[in-house]
Kinemage of the C-alpha trace (Angstrom):
@kinemage 1
@onewidth
@group {chain A} dominant
@subgroup {mainchain}
@vectorlist {calphas} color= white
{ca unk a 1} P -14.223 10.180 10.056
{ca unk a 2} L -12.135 8.814 12.945
{ca unk a 3} L -14.515 8.478 15.910
{ca unk a 4} L -12.190 9.950 18.539
{ca unk a 5} L -11.397 12.853 16.181
{ca unk a 6} L -15.090 13.370 15.460
{ca unk a 7} L -15.866 13.407 19.190
{ca unk a 8} L -12.990 15.822 19.893
{ca unk a 9} L -14.133 18.032 17.029
{ca unk a 10} L -17.677 18.112 18.409
{ca unk a 11} L -16.494 19.075 21.902
{ca unk a 12} L -14.221 21.718 20.408
{ca unk a 13} L -17.164 23.124 18.432
{ca unk a 14} L -19.170 23.433 21.649
{ca unk a 15} L -16.315 25.372 23.245
{ca unk a 16} L -16.008 27.609 20.168
{ca unk a 17} L -19.728 28.321 20.328
{ca unk a 18} L -19.465 29.356 23.970
{ca unk a 19} L -16.591 31.742 23.214
{ca unk a 20} L -18.350 33.254 20.204
{ca unk a 21} L -21.364 34.019 22.382
{ca unk a 22} L -19.130 35.596 25.028
{ca unk a 23} L -17.201 37.625 22.451
{ca unk a 24} L -20.424 38.900 20.895
{ca unk a 25} L -21.686 39.839 24.337
{ca unk a 26} L -18.604 41.781 25.441
{ca unk a 27} L -17.977 43.371 22.028
{ca unk a 28} L -21.228 45.291 22.389
{ca unk a 29} L -19.738 46.913 25.483
{ca unk a 30} L -16.010 47.095 24.822
{ca unk a 31} L -14.246 46.309 21.540
{ca unk a 32} L -10.981 45.585 23.356
{ca unk a 33} L -12.449 43.096 25.819
{ca unk a 34} L -12.020 39.341 25.354
{ca unk a 35} L -13.407 36.547 27.546
{ca unk a 36} L -11.293 34.971 30.282
{ca unk a 37} L -9.278 32.050 28.983
{ca unk a 38} L -9.461 33.144 25.354
{ca unk a 39} L -5.678 33.050 24.783
{ca unk a 40} L -5.439 29.489 26.101
{ca unk a 41} L -8.433 28.441 24.062
{ca unk a 42} L -6.981 30.003 20.899
{ca unk a 43} L -3.759 28.003 21.306
{ca unk a 44} L -5.658 24.755 21.806
{ca unk a 45} L -8.088 25.420 18.969
{ca unk a 46} L -5.479 26.629 16.450
{ca unk a 47} L -3.289 23.567 16.979
{ca unk a 48} L -6.269 21.275 16.562
{ca unk a 49} L -7.444 22.985 13.372
{ca unk a 50} L -3.936 22.745 11.886
{ca unk a 51} L -4.007 18.978 12.451
{ca unk a 52} L -7.503 18.715 10.942
{ca unk a 53} L -6.297 20.621 7.879
{ca unk a 54} L -3.483 18.093 7.409
{ca unk a 55} L -5.828 15.129 7.731
{ca unk a 56} L -8.311 16.593 5.247
{ca unk a 57} L -5.524 17.400 2.776
{ca unk a 58} L -4.152 13.848 2.993
{ca unk a 59} L -7.666 12.496 2.342
{ca unk a 60} L -8.037 14.854 -0.630
{ca unk a 61} L -4.686 13.794 -2.121
{ca unk a 62} L -5.712 10.133 -1.826
{ca unk a 63} L -8.839 10.938 -3.842
{ca unk a 64} L -6.884 12.906 -6.465
{ca unk a 65} L -4.361 10.091 -6.961
{ca unk a 66} L -7.245 7.696 -7.629
{ca unk a 67} L -9.136 9.760 -10.207
{ca unk a 68} L -8.281 10.841 -13.722
{ca unk a 69} L -5.999 13.880 -14.053
{ca unk a 70} L -7.094 17.152 -15.675
{ca unk a 71} L -7.676 16.745 -19.415
{ca unk a 72} L -5.963 19.961 -20.365
{ca unk a 73} L -2.950 19.493 -22.632
{ca unk a 74} L -1.223 22.096 -20.505
{ca unk a 75} L -1.023 19.542 -17.666
{ca unk a 76} L 1.660 16.863 -17.946
{ca unk a 77} L 0.073 13.814 -16.308
{ca unk a 78} L 3.369 12.285 -15.159
{ca unk a 79} L 4.376 15.525 -13.421
{ca unk a 80} L 0.860 15.848 -12.026
{ca unk a 81} L 1.102 12.411 -10.394
{ca unk a 82} L 4.586 13.167 -9.055
{ca unk a 83} L 3.323 16.431 -7.609
{ca unk a 84} L 0.452 14.671 -5.817
{ca unk a 85} L 2.799 12.085 -4.331
{ca unk a 86} L 5.336 14.689 -3.214
{ca unk a 87} L 2.539 16.765 -1.695
{ca unk a 88} L 1.236 13.705 0.139
{ca unk a 89} L 4.652 12.905 1.624
{ca unk a 90} L 5.082 16.533 2.680
{ca unk a 91} L 1.666 16.573 4.361
{ca unk a 92} L 2.494 13.421 6.325
{ca unk a 93} L 5.731 15.018 7.523
{ca unk a 94} L 3.903 18.201 8.557
{ca unk a 95} L 1.262 16.097 10.323
{ca unk a 96} L 3.957 14.294 12.310
{ca unk a 97} L 5.491 17.598 13.414
{ca unk a 98} L 2.118 19.069 14.344
{ca unk a 99} L 1.059 16.000 16.330
{ca unk a 100} L 4.265 16.152 18.354
{ca unk a 101} L 4.013 19.918 18.833
{ca unk a 102} L 0.352 19.834 19.867
{ca unk a 103} L 0.910 17.030 22.381
{ca unk a 104} L 3.828 18.934 23.920
{ca unk a 105} L 1.805 22.160 24.091
{ca unk a 106} L -1.172 20.443 25.740
{ca unk a 107} L 0.948 18.621 28.316
{ca unk a 108} L 2.793 21.808 29.314
{ca unk a 109} L -0.293 24.023 29.464
{ca unk a 110} L -2.239 21.669 31.708
{ca unk a 111} L 0.688 20.604 33.887
{ca unk a 112} L 1.249 24.258 34.851
{ca unk a 113} L -2.191 24.588 36.432
{ca unk a 114} L -2.365 21.073 37.842
{ca unk a 115} L 1.032 19.865 39.147
{ca unk a 116} L -0.552 16.562 40.189
{ca unk a 117} L -1.379 15.756 36.582
{ca unk a 118} L 0.896 12.846 35.647
{ca unk a 119} L 0.928 12.447 31.876
{ca unk a 120} L 4.546 11.380 31.376
{ca unk a 121} L 3.851 7.723 30.573
{ca unk a 122} L 0.885 8.528 28.323
{ca unk a 123} L 2.833 11.082 26.324
{ca unk a 124} L 6.005 9.006 26.050
{ca unk a 125} L 3.886 6.239 24.530
{ca unk a 126} L 2.179 8.794 22.310
{ca unk a 127} L 5.465 10.176 20.940
{ca unk a 128} L 6.726 6.619 20.350
{ca unk a 129} L 3.507 5.744 18.530
{ca unk a 130} L 3.770 8.811 16.275
{ca unk a 131} L 7.357 7.952 15.394
{ca unk a 132} L 6.629 4.275 14.774
{ca unk a 133} L 3.520 4.905 12.679
{ca unk a 134} L 4.906 7.670 10.460
{ca unk a 135} L 8.643 6.959 10.387
{ca unk a 136} L 8.554 4.783 7.259
{ca unk a 137} L 6.606 7.370 5.280
{ca unk a 138} L 8.844 10.191 6.469
{ca unk a 139} L 11.998 8.242 5.610
{ca unk a 140} L 10.721 8.008 2.034
{ca unk a 141} L 10.320 11.776 1.992
{ca unk a 142} L 13.631 12.593 3.654
{ca unk a 143} L 15.618 10.739 0.994
{ca unk a 144} L 14.529 13.352 -1.525
{ca unk a 145} L 13.359 16.471 0.218
{ca unk a 146} L 16.656 18.332 0.249
{ca unk a 147} L 17.455 18.007 -3.443
{ca unk a 148} L 14.442 16.925 -5.503
{ca unk a 149} L 10.832 15.784 -5.471
{ca unk a 150} L 10.091 12.173 -4.660
{ca unk a 151} L 10.530 9.611 -7.405
{ca unk a 152} L 10.947 5.857 -7.781
{ca unk a 153} L 11.637 3.392 -10.590
{ca unk a 154} L 8.021 3.342 -11.776
{ca unk a 155} L 7.765 7.126 -11.803
{ca unk a 156} L 11.131 7.495 -13.536
{ca unk a 157} L 10.051 5.029 -16.201
{ca unk a 158} L 6.775 6.895 -16.572
{ca unk a 159} L 8.663 10.137 -17.248
{ca unk a 160} L 10.857 8.386 -19.808
{ca unk a 161} L 7.849 6.993 -21.642
{ca unk a 162} L 6.192 10.406 -21.578
{ca unk a 163} L 9.238 11.942 -23.229
{ca unk a 164} L 9.321 9.467 -26.105
{ca unk a 165} L 5.524 9.253 -26.504
{ca unk a 166} L 5.396 13.004 -27.062
{ca unk a 167} L 7.238 12.484 -30.337
{ca unk a 168} L 6.290 8.885 -31.153
{ca unk a 169} L 2.651 7.780 -30.781
{ca unk a 170} L 3.644 4.115 -30.856
{ca unk a 171} L 4.718 4.510 -27.217
{ca unk a 172} L 1.407 5.971 -26.080
{ca unk a 173} L -0.088 2.642 -24.980
{ca unk a 174} L 3.039 1.853 -22.983
{ca unk a 175} L 2.856 5.258 -21.336
{ca unk a 176} L -0.839 4.847 -20.492
{ca unk a 177} L -0.155 1.417 -18.988
{ca unk a 178} L 2.737 2.708 -16.893
{ca unk a 179} L 0.689 5.664 -15.694
{ca unk a 180} L -2.152 3.384 -14.618
{ca unk a 181} L 0.292 1.022 -12.903
{ca unk a 182} L 1.958 3.856 -10.966
{ca unk a 183} L -1.348 5.376 -9.944
{ca unk a 184} L -2.726 2.048 -8.675
{ca unk a 185} L 0.497 1.395 -6.764
{ca unk a 186} L 0.426 4.748 -4.994
{ca unk a 187} L -3.295 4.639 -4.313
{ca unk a 188} L -2.801 1.330 -2.492
{ca unk a 189} L 0.283 2.603 -0.674
{ca unk a 190} L -1.535 5.709 0.556
{ca unk a 191} L -4.566 3.611 1.514
{ca unk a 192} L -2.379 1.261 3.574
{ca unk a 193} L -0.633 4.223 5.207
{ca unk a 194} L -3.981 5.830 6.009
{ca unk a 195} L -5.110 2.695 7.856
{ca unk a 196} L -2.047 3.016 10.088
{ca unk a 197} L -2.743 6.722 10.603
{ca unk a 198} L -6.352 6.037 11.621
{ca unk a 199} L -5.134 3.791 14.447
{ca unk a 200} L -2.546 6.385 15.461
{ca unk a 201} L -5.016 9.280 15.471
{ca unk a 202} L -7.630 7.267 17.365
{ca unk a 203} L -5.175 6.676 20.201
{ca unk a 204} L -3.789 10.216 19.934
{ca unk a 205} L -7.076 12.022 20.460
{ca unk a 206} L -8.164 9.575 23.162
{ca unk a 207} L -5.066 10.565 25.157
{ca unk a 208} L -5.377 14.310 24.453
{ca unk a 209} L -9.068 14.386 25.329
{ca unk a 210} L -8.431 12.559 28.604
{ca unk a 211} L -6.009 15.324 29.606
{ca unk a 212} L -8.122 18.360 28.740
{ca unk a 213} L -11.607 17.177 29.687
{ca unk a 214} L -13.716 16.602 32.763
{ca unk a 215} L -16.931 14.580 32.535
{ca unk a 216} L -16.747 14.696 28.746
{ca unk a 217} L -16.378 18.464 28.395
{ca unk a 218} L -13.251 20.443 27.489
{ca unk a 219} L -11.878 22.420 30.431
{ca unk a 220} L -9.392 25.203 29.710
{ca unk a 221} L -6.058 25.215 31.570
{ca unk a 222} L -6.854 28.528 33.265
{ca unk a 223} L -9.072 26.392 35.480
{ca unk a 224} L -7.523 23.459 37.379
{ca unk a 225} L -8.441 20.115 35.841
{ca unk a 226} L -9.520 17.613 38.471
{ca unk a 227} L -9.476 14.061 37.153
């Protein structure tokens, strides 16, 4: 796991634990009562968990592209691979949007309670880094998203071979070769993209954590953050 993400996740877990204890304590007295700062915490936590979900899904899709598809005859392996690739591209796009949205939310929430907090330069660099790191992947998606799932020459050829191999077994070896070739190509492409994303996310969570923490602990925006 990305170290800065792992650290952020650990600090977030500590904050969750504190709120759970408070909620359990007040719920014994008043079902309608919630701890101070809960709404702010929920916004911060929900945005973070959405990003984590994206990252875990991208990791899962990388694994699925690299392993054999389901053996069931009900599953068309060429469509299965196309579905994984399209899902991967969609997840990267969603991740980009969530990273931008979360950074904006954090900067606004904390700037309201601490007007002296100057994060403009940090966040301008952060937005530029998100765009630069993910733009190429998103451009691949945007070429297809409005009309059809992603495809390329290798995937198109794979579909063609699947069509003819269904009625002529002499094409089966060609289909198997093309499937393996396409899978290896996309596994490498996703792996290369993931290396770029690791660098992006390392910097991203370093910046976010610097804004919302004091002495290594998360401080909610209902309390002024003194750096």
